[in-house]
N, C-alpha and C positions, 0 to 999 in steps of 0.2 A: 628467473624461469618459472613462471606459473604452472601446472600440470593439474588436469581437470583429472579427478577419478572417479568413476563410476562405478557403484558397488551395488549388485544385485544381490537380492536376500534371501537366494538359493540357488542350488547348482543347477537344477532343471531350468531355469531363468535365464542363467547365464548363458547355456548350450544354445538358446535361442536369439541369442543376440543379432542385433542387424547393426552393429557398429562396423563389423566386418562382413564379407560376403563369404568367408570360406566357413566350411564345417568345424566345429571344433569336435578335436576327440576328446574321450572322455577324461585322460589323464591331465587335458590343462586345465591347469587351476588360476589362470590369471594371462592376459597379454596387454603389451603396451600397443596401441596402434599409432603406426610411424607418421601418416601424415598430419594430423592434430597433436601428437603427443600423449594421447588420452590412455590412462591407465585403466584397466577394466577388469575387478575382478567379482567372484561371489564370496559370500559367506557361507561356511560350511556349518557353522556351530563351535569350531575350534578358536579361540583368540588367538593361541600360539600359531597355527597355521594362517591365520588372516593378516597376523603383524609379518610372519615372514615374507608371504607372497606379496603384499603390498610393497614393503621393503626391497625386496627383488625385482618389482616392475620399476620402481621408481629409480632403482639405478640403471633401469634401462631406459628411462625417461631421460636421465642425465645425460647417458652416453650419447642417444638420437640428438639432444641440443647441442651438444659438443661436435658431432660426425657432420650432422645438415643445418650447421648457420641456424639454429633455433626452429628447425622444420621448415621443410618445404621448397627452400632455393636450389639445393642441391639435386633435392631429387627432380624436382620439377624439370632442370637442365639436362638431368639423366646423367649427371657425374656421382651417381651412388657409391660409396665406397666399399669395397670388399674388406670388411675385418673379419677375423677369423671367429669362427662359432664359439670355439672354445673359451676365447677372451671374453665376446659377450656375456655368455653364461656364466662362466666361472668367476668373472668379477662381480656380476649381480649375486652368485651365490657367496662368494667371500666377505662381500660388503654388506650384505645381509645377515648373515648367519656365522661367520668367522670360518668355525669348523664344529661340527658335532658329532653324535652319535653314529647317526646313519652315513654319514660320510666316510668317517673313519671305517665302519665295517665293509662300506662297498670297496674302498680303498684296499684295504686288506684283503679281501677275496680276490679281486682284480690281480693284486701284485703276486701273491702265493700261486696262482695260475698262470702268470707271467703274460697277463692279457692289458698291460699300460703302454701304452705307444708314447712315444716324445710329441709334445705340444706342435700341431701341425694339423692337416687334411685329417688323419687317420684316429686323432682325438675328437669323435663326433659321438653321436648319440646320447644317452645318459650319461656317458664317459665326459662328454664336453661339460657339464656342469658338474660333476664330482670330480674329474680329471683336471679341468681347467681350476676349479676352487681350491685343490690340492697344490698345485704347480704356483700358484700365486700366494698361497699362504707360505709355501717353501721360500719365495722369494723375499716376504716379509721378516720371515723369522730368521734367515739365515744371513741376509743382508740389512735387517735394519728397515723400520717403519720409516725414517727419514730419506732413505732411498726408494722404496716404494713410492711414498709421496712424489718424491722428485721424478720418478718412472711415469705416474700417472699425468704430473702436469707438462712431460716432454710427450706423450701421447696426445694430450689436449692440443699442442700446437702442431706437433708434424702429420696426427691421424694415420702413423704408423707403428704396429706393436714391434715389428723386429727392430727397426729404426731406434725407437724408444729405448727397446732393451739394449741395445750395443751401444747407444749413448750413455746409457746410466750404469750399467752392471758391465761396460767392456767386454761383454762376451757374446757371441753368437747365441740365438734362440737355441738351436740345436745343442750346443755346448752346455747350456745352462740344463736343460731338458734331460741330457744323460746325466747331469749331477742329480737330478730331481731322481731320476728314476733308481740311483744307488742309494739316495736316501729314504726311498720307500723299501728298498731290498734290507737295509739296514734296520729299519724300523719292525718291518713284518716277516722275514724270514724265520727269525727265532720262533716265531710261533707257530712253525712247522713241527718243530720239534716237541713242542706240549700238548699235540693234539695226536689222538688215537684213531688208527684207520678203521673207518666204519667196517669194514670188510672183519675185521678182527672181534667185533661186538656183536653183529648182528645176528639174529638169531636165525 
């Protein structure tokens, strides 16, 4: 699967792209155009960020190639698949960066404040990226990389996240999601006891 990569020399040129017709919000750092499977990114001056964004978008190109028969046919016949956002973005984040401080800080804050839903429709917005990334890390780290690889291969065939998880992990997505939330609490709740309430130290 050959994927064209279009690089703009600066963010201002990127937001004026005519590759798609939608207006790009300021927070968008790259996208993968679905019909021709083209990766489009700007160079912001940071090679680390550029590497991450390109890797993230290449995962999307890989996902689209699997889901839509190397692009075009399934979309044009109206049989577009409904794949959970948390899986699409979480997998792109997990395969492009594994785990990092930014993700860790975000999940810590959300867990301490009890704002983490199980994988499903409520795992949306920015949480779809970082929550999905964390859940997939949980699967790989607790069940092993070999099962995680089997899960991805199963998904390539079935094109269903729920069916692939049930087939490989022998548990429903909801049950694994509850295990994940419990693991997040085990990891992050002890942090509450090490923190000082701001009201006690504020002038």
